[in-house]
C-alpha positions in Angstrom: 25.8 12.5 -26.5 24.5 9.4 -28.2 24.3 6.5 -25.7 23.9 8.6 -22.6 21.5 7.1 -20.1 18.1 8.9 -19.8 17.8 11.6 -17.2 16.2 10.3 -14.0 12.6 11.6 -13.9 9.5 11.7 -11.9 6.7 9.7 -13.5 3.2 10.9 -12.6 0.2 8.6 -12.7 -3.3 10.2 -12.5 -6.3 8.9 -10.5 -9.7 7.6 -11.6 -11.6 9.6 -14.3 -8.6 11.9 -14.9 -5.7 12.2 -17.3 -2.2 13.5 -17.6 -3.7 17.0 -17.9 -4.3 17.0 -14.2 -0.6 17.3 -13.5 0.1 20.3 -15.7 0.4 22.9 -12.9 2.6 20.6 -10.9 4.9 19.9 -13.9 5.2 23.6 -14.4 6.5 24.0 -10.8 8.8 21.0 -11.2 10.2 22.6 -14.3 10.9 25.7 -12.3 12.9 23.5 -9.8 14.8 21.9 -12.5 13.2 18.5 -11.9 12.2 16.6 -15.1 8.8 14.9 -15.0 6.6 12.9 -17.3 2.9 12.4 -17.0 1.1 9.5 -18.6 -2.5 9.1 -19.9 -3.8 5.7 -18.8 -5.8 3.8 -21.4 -9.1 5.5 -22.3 -8.2 8.7 -20.5 -6.9 12.1 -21.8 -5.3 11.6 -25.2 -4.9 7.8 -24.9 -7.4 6.3 -27.4 -6.8 2.7 -26.2 -9.9 1.0 -24.6 -10.6 1.5 -20.9 -9.2 -1.4 -18.9 -8.7 -2.6 -15.4 -5.8 -1.9 -13.0 -3.5 -4.4 -14.7 -4.1 -2.9 -18.1 -3.3 0.5 -16.6 -0.2 -0.9 -14.9 1.0 -2.3 -18.3 0.9 1.3 -19.7 2.9 2.6 -16.8 5.5 -0.2 -17.2 5.9 0.8 -20.8 6.6 4.3 -19.7 9.1 3.1 -17.1 10.9 1.1 -19.7 11.3 4.3 -21.8 12.5 6.4 -18.8 14.9 3.8 -17.5 16.3 3.2 -13.9 16.0 5.6 -11.1 12.5 6.8 -11.7 10.4 8.2 -8.9 6.9 6.8 -9.5 4.0 8.9 -8.2 0.4 7.9 -8.0 -2.7 9.9 -7.0 -5.8 8.3 -5.6 -6.6 5.2 -7.7 -3.2 5.8 -9.3 -1.7 4.3 -6.2 -3.1 0.9 -7.1 -1.7 1.3 -10.6 1.8 2.3 -9.5 2.0 -0.6 -7.0 1.1 -3.1 -9.7 3.6 -1.5 -12.1 6.4 -1.4 -9.6 6.0 -5.1 -9.1 6.7 -5.6 -12.8 9.6 -3.2 -13.3 13.2 -2.8 -12.0 13.2 0.9 -12.9 11.5 2.3 -9.8 13.7 4.0 -7.2 10.9 5.4 -5.0 7.1 5.1 -4.7 5.1 8.2 -3.8 1.4 7.9 -2.9 -0.7 11.1 -2.9 -4.0 10.4 -1.1 -3.7 7.1 -2.9 -4.4 3.4 -2.6 -1.1 1.7 -1.4 -2.5 -1.8 -1.8 -1.1 -5.1 -0.6 -0.7 -8.2 -2.7 -4.1 -9.7 -3.7 -6.0 -6.5 -2.7 -8.2 -4.3 -4.9 -9.4 -0.8 -4.3 -12.9 -2.0 -3.5 -11.6 -4.9 -1.5 -9.6 -2.5 0.8 -12.6 -0.2 1.2 -14.9 -3.2 2.2 -12.4 -4.5 4.7 -11.5 -1.1 6.2 -13.6 0.7 8.9 -16.5 2.4 7.2 -16.1 6.1 6.6 -18.4 7.8 4.1 -17.0 10.4 1.7 -18.7 12.9 -0.6 -17.3 11.3 -3.7 -19.8 8.5 -3.5 -22.7 11.0 -4.0 -21.3 12.3 -7.3 -20.6 9.0 -8.9 -23.0 7.8 -11.6 -23.2 4.4 -13.5 -23.0 4.3 -17.2 -26.0 2.7 -19.1 -24.1 -0.6 -19.6 -23.3 -0.8 -15.9 -19.6 -1.5 -16.6 -18.2 2.0 -15.7 -18.9 5.1 -13.7 -18.6 8.8 -14.4 -18.8 11.9 -12.2 -21.7 14.3 -12.0 -20.3 17.4 -13.8 -22.5 19.7 -11.7 -20.8 18.6 -8.5 -17.4 17.2 -9.3 -15.6 20.5 -9.7 -16.2 21.9 -6.2 -15.5 18.5 -4.7 -12.3 17.7 -6.5 -10.7 21.2 -7.0 -12.0 23.5 -4.3 -8.9 25.6 -4.3 -9.2 26.9 -7.9 -11.6 29.2 -9.7 -15.0 28.2 -11.1 -13.6 28.6 -14.6 -10.7 26.3 -13.9 -13.1 23.8 -12.3 -15.3 23.8 -15.3 -12.3 23.3 -17.6 -11.1 20.3 -15.7 -14.5 18.7 -15.3 -15.0 18.8 -19.1 -11.9 16.6 -19.4 -13.0 13.9 -17.1 -13.4 10.4 -18.5 -15.4 7.3 -17.6 -13.8 4.8 -15.2 -14.3 1.0 -15.4 -15.7 -0.8 -12.4 -13.2 -3.6 -13.0 -10.4 -1.2 -12.3 -11.7 -1.0 -8.8 -12.5 -4.6 -8.3 -9.4 -6.3 -9.9 -6.8 -7.2 -7.3 -3.1 -6.3 -7.8 -0.3 -8.8 -7.5 3.1 -8.3 -5.8 4.5 -6.4 -2.9 7.0 -3.8 -4.3 7.1 -1.7 -1.1 9.1 -4.6 0.6 12.0 -3.7 -1.6 11.3 -0.1 -2.9 11.3 2.9 -0.5 7.9 4.6 -0.3 6.4 7.8 0.9 2.7 8.6 1.6 1.4 12.2 1.3 -1.8 12.2 3.5 -4.4 14.8 2.8 -6.2 15.6 6.1 -9.2 17.4 4.6 -9.9 14.9 1.8 -13.5 14.4 0.9 -12.8 11.6 -1.7 -10.5 9.2 0.0 -11.2 9.5 3.7 -8.3 10.7 5.9 -8.8 7.7 8.2 -8.5 5.3 5.2 -5.4 7.2 4.2 -3.9 6.8 7.7 -4.2 3.0 7.3 -2.7 3.1 3.8 0.1 5.5 4.9 1.2 3.2 7.7 2.1 0.6 5.0 4.8 3.1 3.7 8.2 4.0 5.0 7.6 7.7 5.3 4.4 9.8 5.9 4.0 13.5 5.1 0.8 15.2 6.4 -0.7 18.1 4.4 -3.7 20.1 5.4 -5.4 19.9 2.0 -8.2 18.4 0.1 -8.0 15.5 -2.4 -6.0 17.2 -5.2 -3.2 19.3 -3.5 -1.1 19.3 -6.7 -3.9 21.2 -8.4 -4.8 23.5 -5.5 -1.2 24.2 -4.4 1.2 22.8 -7.0 4.2 24.7 -5.8 4.0 23.0 -2.4 3.6 19.5 -3.8 6.4 20.2 -6.3 8.7 21.1 -3.4 7.8 17.9 -1.6 8.3 15.7 -4.6 11.6 17.4 -5.6 12.9 16.7 -2.1 12.0 13.1 -2.3 13.4 12.7 -5.8 16.7 14.5 -5.3 17.5 13.2 -1.8 16.7 9.5 -2.1 
């Protein structure tokens, strides 16, 4: 019927170097559960031809999607996407719940790199597969090593397919601080991945303690790729029971 409000959805925001394509398996499982979802390509990633930007440019793209979806949206961010959804939620009234999957639940005035510098030092394998671009303004991932690191639970063919879709990521996206503290007014859940080799589980523990609820999963960095049905169940429970 014309004029009906949009159906409340889950909005999925990918991490660094990735795109909306990384959520495909999870969206299939959410569809099976009858939970509508929308995945966004941040600028310069996936099918988004806009120039690569920093975390605030990425957040602006998420705010535009939130405006289209309307109130009651569950906003989910993976890894770097946690910084993006935090900034976006500070700029939108349409977020009902924030969900961080192995993600950077930043505080006001904090950047991804700023958090990592201030937190206790814990080395991760991700650092060994990052490469600078010739201009020194962005990084990309070594295609020979990224698949096994990021998607250990899928086949070699699937790993190769996903690695071929990876994009560059600006350094400024990691160094630009966010503004606002949306978790003070918006409920939040952190899904902590205990075998993560990209965002250290101890760093995740610190970040998770900033959220209202914590869910522990015995997985690596991308559980929605390795075990999408399990993560769909968790997200559906959060979305439908909030």
